[in-house]
C-alpha positions in Angstrom: -12.3 8.2 -0.9 -9.4 5.9 -1.6 -5.9 6.6 -0.3 -2.5 5.0 -1.0 1.1 5.1 0.4 3.8 5.2 -2.2 7.4 6.3 -3.0 8.4 8.9 -5.5 11.2 8.4 -8.0 13.8 9.5 -5.4 12.5 7.0 -2.8 10.7 9.5 -0.6 7.4 8.4 1.0 4.1 10.1 0.3 0.4 9.6 0.9 -2.0 10.3 -2.0 -5.7 10.4 -2.9 -6.6 8.2 -5.9 -8.5 10.2 -8.4 -9.1 8.0 -11.5 -5.8 7.5 -13.3 -4.1 10.1 -11.1 -2.8 10.2 -7.6 -3.0 13.6 -5.8 -0.1 14.0 -3.4 -0.8 15.2 0.2 1.3 17.8 2.0 2.9 17.6 5.5 2.5 13.8 6.0 4.6 10.9 4.7 2.6 8.0 6.0 -1.0 7.0 6.6 -0.4 6.8 10.3 0.8 10.4 10.3 -2.3 11.4 8.5 -4.5 9.6 11.0 -2.7 11.1 14.0 -2.9 14.6 12.5 -6.7 14.1 11.9 -7.0 13.1 15.6 -5.1 16.1 16.8 -7.2 18.4 14.7 -10.5 16.8 15.6 -11.1 16.0 11.9 -12.1 12.8 10.1 -9.5 11.1 7.9 -11.2 12.0 4.7 -11.6 15.7 5.6 -7.9 15.8 6.7 -6.8 14.3 3.5 -8.8 16.9 1.5 -7.3 19.7 3.5 -3.8 18.5 2.7 -4.4 17.8 -1.0 -1.7 19.7 -3.0 -3.4 19.1 -6.3 -0.1 17.7 -7.6 -1.0 14.8 -9.8 1.1 11.7 -10.4 0.4 8.8 -12.8 -1.1 6.0 -10.8 -0.3 3.3 -13.4 3.4 4.4 -13.3 3.5 4.1 -9.5 2.1 0.5 -9.8 4.3 -0.5 -12.8 7.5 0.9 -11.1 6.6 -1.1 -7.9 6.7 2.1 -5.8 3.4 1.3 -4.2 3.4 0.4 -0.4 0.9 -1.2 1.9 -1.7 1.5 2.7 -0.9 1.3 6.5 2.2 0.5 8.4 4.4 1.7 11.3 8.0 2.8 11.2 8.7 0.3 14.0 7.3 -3.1 12.8 6.9 -4.3 16.4 4.1 -1.7 16.8 2.0 -3.1 14.0 -0.1 -6.2 14.8 -1.5 -8.4 12.0 -4.3 -10.7 13.0 -7.5 -12.1 11.7 -10.9 -13.8 12.3 -12.1 -17.0 10.7 -15.3 -18.9 10.0 -17.0 -15.5 9.4 -18.4 -16.0 5.9 -21.4 -18.1 4.9 -19.5 -19.3 1.8 -16.5 -20.6 3.7 -18.4 -23.2 5.7 -18.1 -26.1 3.3 -14.4 -25.5 2.6 -13.3 -25.3 6.2 -15.6 -28.2 7.2 -13.8 -30.4 4.7 -10.4 -29.3 5.8 -11.2 -30.0 9.5 -12.9 -33.3 9.0 -10.8 -36.3 9.9 -9.0 -37.6 6.8 -9.2 -41.3 7.9 -12.9 -41.2 8.9 -16.2 -41.0 7.1 -18.1 -40.1 10.3 -20.5 -37.2 9.7 -20.5 -35.8 13.2 -20.2 -32.0 13.2 -16.7 -30.6 13.1 -15.8 -27.7 15.3 -15.9 -25.5 12.2 -19.5 -26.4 11.6 -20.4 -25.7 15.3 -18.6 -22.3 15.2 -20.4 -21.4 12.0 -23.8 -22.2 13.6 -22.8 -20.1 16.6 -22.0 -17.2 14.3 -25.3 -17.5 12.4 -27.2 -17.5 15.7 -25.2 -14.9 17.7 -22.7 -13.2 15.4 -24.8 -10.2 14.5 -26.0 -8.6 17.8 -27.5 -5.2 18.2 -25.1 -2.3 17.8 -23.2 -1.8 21.1 -23.7 -5.3 22.3 -21.3 -8.3 22.2 -22.1 -11.4 20.1 -20.4 -14.7 20.0 -16.7 -14.9 19.5 -15.3 -15.7 16.1 -12.2 -17.8 15.5 -9.1 -15.5 16.1 -5.5 -15.9 14.9 -2.2 -14.1 15.0 -0.1 -13.6 11.8 2.8 -11.5 13.0 4.0 -8.0 13.4 4.5 -5.4 10.6 7.5 -7.4 9.3 5.2 -10.0 7.7 3.4 -7.4 5.5 4.5 -7.6 1.8 3.8 -4.6 -0.4 1.4 -5.0 -3.3 3.2 -6.2 -6.4 5.9 -8.0 -4.4 6.2 -11.8 -4.0 5.0 -13.5 -0.9 7.9 -15.5 0.6 7.0 -19.2 1.1 9.4 -20.7 3.7 11.2 -24.0 3.0 9.4 -25.7 5.9 6.0 -24.8 4.5 3.8 -27.6 3.0 1.7 -25.2 1.0 1.2 -21.5 0.2 -2.3 -20.6 -0.7 -4.3 -17.4 -1.0 -7.2 -16.3 1.1 -9.1 -13.3 -0.4 -10.4 -11.0 2.3 -11.2 -7.5 3.3 -8.8 -6.1 6.0 -9.8 -3.6 8.6 -7.0 -1.0 9.3 -6.8 0.9 12.6 -4.7 3.2 14.7 -5.0 3.4 18.5 -5.5 7.0 19.7 -3.9 8.6 22.8 -6.8 7.4 25.0 -6.3 3.8 23.9 -9.4 3.8 21.6 -9.2 2.0 18.3 -9.9 4.3 15.4 -11.0 2.7 12.1 -9.3 4.3 9.1 -11.0 2.0 6.6 -10.5 -1.3 4.7 -8.4 -2.8 2.0 -8.3 -5.9 -0.2 -6.2 -8.6 1.6 -4.4 -11.8 0.7 -4.1 -13.8 4.0 -1.5 -16.2 2.7 -1.6 -19.5 4.6 -0.4 -23.1 4.7 -3.6 -25.1 4.1 -1.9 -28.5 3.8 -0.6 -28.1 7.3 -3.9 -26.9 8.7 -5.7 -29.9 7.1 -3.4 -32.3 8.8 -4.9 -31.2 12.1 -6.8 -28.1 12.8 -4.8 -27.6 16.0 -1.9 -26.7 13.6 -3.9 -23.7 12.5 -1.7 -21.4 14.6 1.4 -22.6 12.7 -0.4 -22.4 9.3 -1.1 -18.7 9.8 2.4 -17.6 10.6 3.2 -16.5 7.1 3.6 -13.3 5.2 0.5 -11.5 3.8 -0.4 -8.5 1.7 -3.1 -5.9 1.6 -3.9 -2.9 -0.5 -3.0 -1.2 -2.7 -5.7 1.2 -1.7 -7.4 2.1 1.6 -11.1 2.7 1.2 -11.9 5.2 3.9 -14.8 4.3 6.3 -17.0 1.2 6.2 -17.1 -0.8 3.0 -20.4 -1.6 1.1 -22.4 -4.4 2.8 -22.4 -6.5 -0.4 -19.1 -6.9 -2.3 -18.3 -9.1 -5.2 -14.7 -10.0 -5.9 -12.6 -12.2 -8.1 -9.5 -14.3 -7.4 -7.2 -15.3 -10.2 -4.0 -17.5 -10.1 -1.6 -17.2 -13.0 1.2 -19.6 -13.9 3.6 -18.5 -16.7 1.2 -15.7 -17.5 -1.8 -18.0 -18.0 -4.8 -18.1 -15.6 -4.9 -21.6 -14.1 -7.8 -20.9 -11.7 -10.3 -18.2 -11.1 -13.4 -17.8 -9.0 -15.8 -15.1 -7.9 -16.2 -14.5 -4.1 -18.7 -12.7 -2.0 -17.8 -10.6 1.0 -19.0 -7.6 2.9 -21.3 -7.7 5.9 -24.4 -9.0 4.1 -22.4 -12.2 3.2 -21.0 -12.7 6.7 -22.4 -14.5 9.7 -20.6 -12.0 12.0 -21.1 -8.2 12.0 -17.9 -6.3 11.4 -18.5 -4.5 14.7 -18.6 -7.8 16.5 -15.3 -8.9 14.9 -13.7 -5.6 16.0 -15.0 -6.0 19.5 -13.6 -9.5 20.0 -10.2 -8.3 18.8 -9.9 -5.0 20.7 -11.5 -6.2 23.9 -8.0 -7.3 24.9 -6.1 -4.5 26.7 -2.8 -5.4 25.2 -4.1 -4.4 21.8 -4.9 -0.8 22.9 -1.5 0.7 23.1 -1.6 4.3 21.9 0.1 4.9 18.6 0.0 1.3 17.5 -1.6 0.2 14.2 -3.5 -3.0 13.5 -4.4 -4.9 10.3 -7.2 -7.3 11.0 -8.3 -9.8 8.3 -12.1 -10.4 8.3 -12.2 -13.9 6.9 -12.3 -15.6 3.5 -15.4 -16.9 1.6 -13.5 -19.3 -0.6 -10.0 -20.4 -1.6 -8.3 -22.3 -4.4 -7.1 -25.1 -2.1 -10.6 -26.4 -1.8 -10.5 -27.0 -5.6 -7.3 -29.1 -5.4 -5.1 -26.2 -6.7 -1.6 -26.3 -5.4 0.5 -23.2 -6.0 4.2 -23.1 -6.7 7.0 -20.5 -6.7 6.6 -18.2 -9.7 2.8 -18.3 -9.6 0.9 -15.0 -9.0 -2.3 -14.1 -7.2 -4.7 -11.3 -8.3 -7.5 -10.4 -6.0 -9.9 -7.7 -7.2 -13.0 -6.0 -5.7 -14.1 -3.1 -7.9 -15.2 -0.9 -5.0 -11.5 -1.0 -3.7 -9.9 0.3 -6.9 -6.8 -1.4 -8.3 -6.4 -5.2 -7.7 -4.0 -6.7 -5.2 -1.3 -8.6 -7.1 1.5 -10.7 -5.5 3.8 -13.5 -6.7 5.1 -16.4 -4.7 8.8 -16.9 -4.0 10.8 -19.6 -2.2 12.4 -18.5 1.0 15.1 -20.3 2.9 14.7 -20.3 6.7 17.5 -18.6 8.5 17.0 -20.8 11.6 17.6 -24.5 11.7 17.0 -27.3 14.2 19.5 -27.1 17.1 20.0 -23.4 16.3 19.3 -22.2 19.9 22.7 -21.7 21.7 23.3 -21.6 25.4 24.3 -18.2 26.9 
């Protein structure tokens, strides 16, 4: 089952089941979080609860997308209670790209970078038996719910950024239940928009490079995704494709099990606050930056994975920073 959040013509929020070219509206709930909490209260799974609330009222999915009424498939009415984070060096195909980014620019030495070491750790210990902890992945923080951009909307690139590049990923979507247990709703296509020029200057700048907006959706695929997924990234400029490449994701193409990535995020008690929601990016296999592509405002990204339904499309827009050097004032 694939679910979306969207607005109707009057601006009211709804949750719907994607059924081909139609979206079937659900009764009683106006958000994915409400649907998840209702399923928990009723002791039902997310898919079963959605089926029970299906009104059968159909809306044209193409119109929802064209009218830009689609929303990210999971959010929180209070953005501070939505955490956006991610794991890195999780995909076998990402090793070469990240290794080049983190190798010293002024040196030809062939010693292993930290990226290569972490990849080898992941291959050796990233897929433990179910219920056991494997090696930790790279972890990063992107922001709270305010950094989530709806599908179809442009990703703001701040004026202090050195770059704005895509990272095509799958994103795990979760709500924390009343007992503090993470409940997995499912997964969505994600674009973990980052500043790769800054990160390449020095990998210790990675924390800064990740503090950017991102997008995921438009659809939530309920449950675990297929183990082998084939996607496509396209970048368009003035309507013309300037770069495209296939990517592989899903657990069969990762050196970490998804369960291991989830454990090393949710093992921290501060991430287990009842009612909060989490969007956790699972790592990218490739990115256009590695092929000397430099995006610019007005470009658009399209990331598609057929199993997830409609592609995720976002533009890029320049954004002026509201805060300037010396802006902190004494009290």
